[in-house]
N, C-alpha and C positions, 0 to 999 in steps of 0.2 A: 338399673332397670331398663333404661332406654337402650343402651348398648346391647343388652341381653335380647331385648325384642327384636332390634335390627338384625342381629346375628341369626336368630330364629327364623325370621322371615327370609333372609338370604339362604339359609340351608334348605328351606321349603321350596323357594324358587329354584335353586339348583337341582334338587332331586326331580323336579317336574320337568325342567329343561333336558336333564340327562336321559330320563326315562322316555321323553317324547322325541328326543333327537336321535336316539340310538335305534337303529332298525331292529335289532333282536329284542329291544326292551329290557325288562329286568333280567331275562335269562342270560344276556350277554356278559354281564357282569362288569362292563366297561365304566360304570358309574361309581363302582365301590371305591376306588382310589380317591377320586375327587370328593366323595362324601366323607370318608374316613379323614382325609387331610382337612377338609372343612371343619369337621367336629373337633379335631385336636387343635386346630388353630383358633377356633371359636373359644375353646376351654382355656387356652393361654390368654386370649384377649380378656376373658372375664376375670382370670386370676393375675392379669398383668399389672394393675395398679400396685400390688405389693413389691414388685421388682421390674419396673417397666423396661429398663435397658436389656436385662438378661432375658425377659420374656420376648421382647422384640427380636434379639439375636437368635434365640432358639427357634422362633417362629420362622425366620428367614431361612435358617439351616434346613428346617423341615420342608418349607415350601420349595427350596432349591432341590432337595432330594426327591421330592414328589415330581418336580418337573423333569428331572433327569429319568426317573422310572417311567413317567408318562410318555416320554419321547422314546425310550427303549422299547416299550410295549405297544407303541402306536395307539396310545389312548388319547382322550381329549386333552386339551392343553391344561397345564396345572400351573398355579392353583386355580381352582374354579371360583365361582361368584362368592360363595361363603368365605373361602380362604382368603380371597383378595379382600373382602371387607374387613375381615379380622386382621389382616396385615396392615390396612390403613389405620385401623383403631390403635393397634400396638405401635405403629410408627409415630403417630401424632403423640401418643403418651411418652414414648421414649425421647423424642426430641424435646419435649417440655421440660424434662429433668435431667438429660444427659449432659455431659461436658461438651464443649465445642468440638474436640476431636472425635469423641464417640459418636456424637450427633452427625457429623459429617460422613463417618464410616458407615453408619446405619443408612444414611440417606443413599450413599452410593450402592451399598449392598442391596437395598430394596429396589432400586431401579434396575440393577442387573438381573436380580431374581424374577422381577414382573416382566422383563423383556425376554429373557432366555426361556422362561416358562411358557412362552406362546410358541415355542419351537415346533411343537406338535402341529401347530396351525400352519406351518410353512408349506404344507401339502395343499393348502388352499389359498385363494388370493386375498384373504382377510388378515393376513399377518400384520400388515402395516397399520390398519385401523386398530386392531387389537393391541398391538405394542404401544402405539400412540395414546390410546385411551388409558392403557395401564399407567403410562408415564404421567399423564395429566392428573390421573386420580392420586398417584403416589406424591406428585408435587403438591397438590391441594392439601393432602394430609400432612405433609412436612409444613406447609404454610400455617395450617391450623395449629399445629404443635408449636411453631415458632411464636405465633401470636399469643397463645397461652402462656408460654415462656415469658415473653415481654410483659404480659399482664400481670403475672406472678411476681416479676421483678419490681413492677410499679407499685404493686400492693405492698410488698416488703418495704420498699423505700418509704412509702406513706406512713406505714407502721413505725419505722425507724424515726421518721420525722415527728410523728405523734409522741412517741416515747421520749425523744430528745427534748421536745417542748415540755412535757411533763416533768422531766428532771430539772430542766431550767426553772419552771414554775415552782417546783418544790424547793429548789436551792434558794430562790428569792424569798419565798414564804418563810422558810426556816431562818435565813438571815435576818429578814424584817422582825420576825417575832423574837428570836433569840437575842440578837444584837441589842434591840431596843430595851428588853427587860433585863438582860445581864448588865448593859451599861448603867441602868438605874440602881441595880443592886451593888455594882462596884462603887458608885458615887456615895451611896448611903453608907456603905461600909467604910469608906474613907472619912465620911463625916462622923461616923460613930467613933472612930479612933480619935478624932480631935475632940469630940464631945466628952470621952472617957478621961481626957486629961484635964479639961476646963470644967466641965459640969457633969460629974459622975452621976447625979441624979437623973439626967437625961438618957442615960444608957439603955434602960428598959425600953423607953419609947423608940430609940433609934433601933434596937433589936426588933421590936415589934413591926416597924416600918420595913426592915429588911425581910422579915418573915412574910409580911403581906405582898412584897414585890416578888418574892420566890414563888409564893402560891399563885400569883397572876401569871408568872412565867410558865408554871406547869400547867395551868388552865389553858393558856394559849397553845401550848404544845399539844396538849390532848385535842384541841379543836383542829389543829393541822393534821394530826394523825387521824382524826375522826373523818376529815374530808377525804383523806387518801382511801380509807376504807369503805367509802360510799360506792355502791355500784352504779347508781344513777348519777347523772351530771347535775348537781344541785346548784342552785343559783348562789352567786357570791354574796358574802355578808356586806351589805352596803354601809357607808359610813358618811353621814351628813355633817353640817356644822356643829350639831349637838355633840357628836362623837369627837370632832375635832376639839371642841371646848374641853371635853374630858381629857383628851390626851395632852392638851396644853396644861390643864390643871395638874395632872400627875407629874408632868415634867417639871413645872415650877416648884413643886414641893420639895424637890431635891436639887434644883439647879437654878441657873440665873432667872430673873423674872422675864416674863414673856408679855409683849404688847401685841395683842392679837386683834385683826381687823377682819371679822368673818362676815359673810352675807346675812342681811337682815331676815331673809326668809328662812324659817326653821327647817324646811325641806325642800330645796331648790330642785328643779326638775333635771337632776343628773341621772343618767343611766348607771347601773351598778358598776360597769367597768371604769367609768370615769370617777365616780365617787371613791372607789376603792383605790384607784390610782393617786387621786388627791391626798387621800389618807396616808397612803405609803410614802408619798414625797415628804410630807410634813413629818411623819414619824421617823423616816431616815435622817432627814435634816436636823431634827432635834437630837437624835441619838449621836450624830457626828458632833454636835456641839458639845455633849456631855463628855465624849471621848477625846476630842481633839482641841477644844476651846475651853479648858477649865477656867481661864481667867475672864471669860465673857461675863459681863454684868446685865446686859440686856439682849434679848432676841425679839426681833420684830417679825411677826407672822401676818400676811396679808393674803387673803383669798378673795379674788374678784370674780364675780358671776356676771360676765357681760352678756350682751345679746348674741354674740357669735363664738364666744370662747370662755373657758374657765382658766383662770391663772392664779397659781400658788407662788409666793415669793417669801423666802425665809432668809434673814440676814442676822448676823451677830457683830458685837462691836470689839471681839477679841483682838482683831488686827494682827500685828506681827507677833503679839504674846502667844498666839496659839500654836499648837504642835503642828507638825507638817500635815497638811489635809490630803485626804485621798483624792487623786485626780480622776477624771472620767475614763482614763484608761487603766486605772489601778484598782481601787476599792470595789469588791463585788457589789457593795450596796448601790453606788452610784451607776455602775454599769447596769444592774437590774432595773434601776429607775429609769435609765435612758431607754432600755429596751421596752419597758412598759409604756412610757410616754410616746415614743416613736411608733410603737405598734397600733396606738390610736390615732395616728397622724398628727401628733404634736410635736413640740420643741423642748429640749430640756438643756439647761446651762447650769454650770456650778464653777465658781471660782472667785477671785478677788476682784472687786469693783474698783472704780477710780477713787472712792473714799476709803480704800484699804479695808473694807468690810467683806467678809465672806458671804456670798450671795448664792443661793439655790433658787433657780427659777424654772418652773414648768408651766407650759402653756398648752392646753388641750382644746381642740375645736368642739363647739357645742353641737351635740348631734341633733337636737331639735331644728336647728337651721338647715343642717344637711338633709333631713327628711322633708 
């Protein structure tokens, strides 16, 4: 609408100038070529967004032909005001989307057409100002098109970054949910095989536990898919010490015993991202114990809520009897945890300590102090 209004005003001003500037007025017909050229170029400018490069090329060819005809018939310089405005619009739109080579050719062609088009004015002393003004206007149009091109590239890059972050977040969420629940199902299934040989009467109970674990896994997957289907950015589900206690209880039911030291406050002042990250760290660490340290007898979990930071430490006593553990540069789970923790300005460590105990340690700055 704005472009159409500008072109309409330019056409009106051009008609007034032509009629007022030509001695014979309307009867001379010297204004017809400029008006027709302006109308056609304005139409191309309005239809240009469908194919900006082709429309700009066609407009430049038409403007060049009008300039040659105007010079041959000794008419006012071409293109006129309306045609020039239309060319500026088309040039900016074409440079915005054209390839580097096509943009360069269009820029050069526009400069030539707008300069040579003033050839009819060579019979006056105004040729240099007219040509210079045309070149400056064309350069500004190309600059606007280049700026829009860079802005489009920046927006695409931002969109790609957001999509990449969403994919990474989805990968982390799926890994956290699936790995944890599937690890529990595998451990319970292994236990059911042992129970079937030693205590057959306990098989129904073991199968019931496996069924419950599978149901929990399906429910967790549905929650993840539900989050993906939400149109609005919903607040993350937070997890405090009470949820950590439930997580530890579920793990201890089919794994080694857990000695948990959790904050005394039932709901410490943790923001959602810190609470969720602490929960994910503990969940991933316990999952890794189930998968890689089946001989562990005790797991120690300590969550400290200090005045300036929150710290989660998980250790197990499997030692050298454990299977090869994933390193910080290998397993996707630990990589995801490191990204989560470092994104919040924290530190993450995982490895064997001096006492040959596998330790996962995450330290997160307390946001209340930062505020």
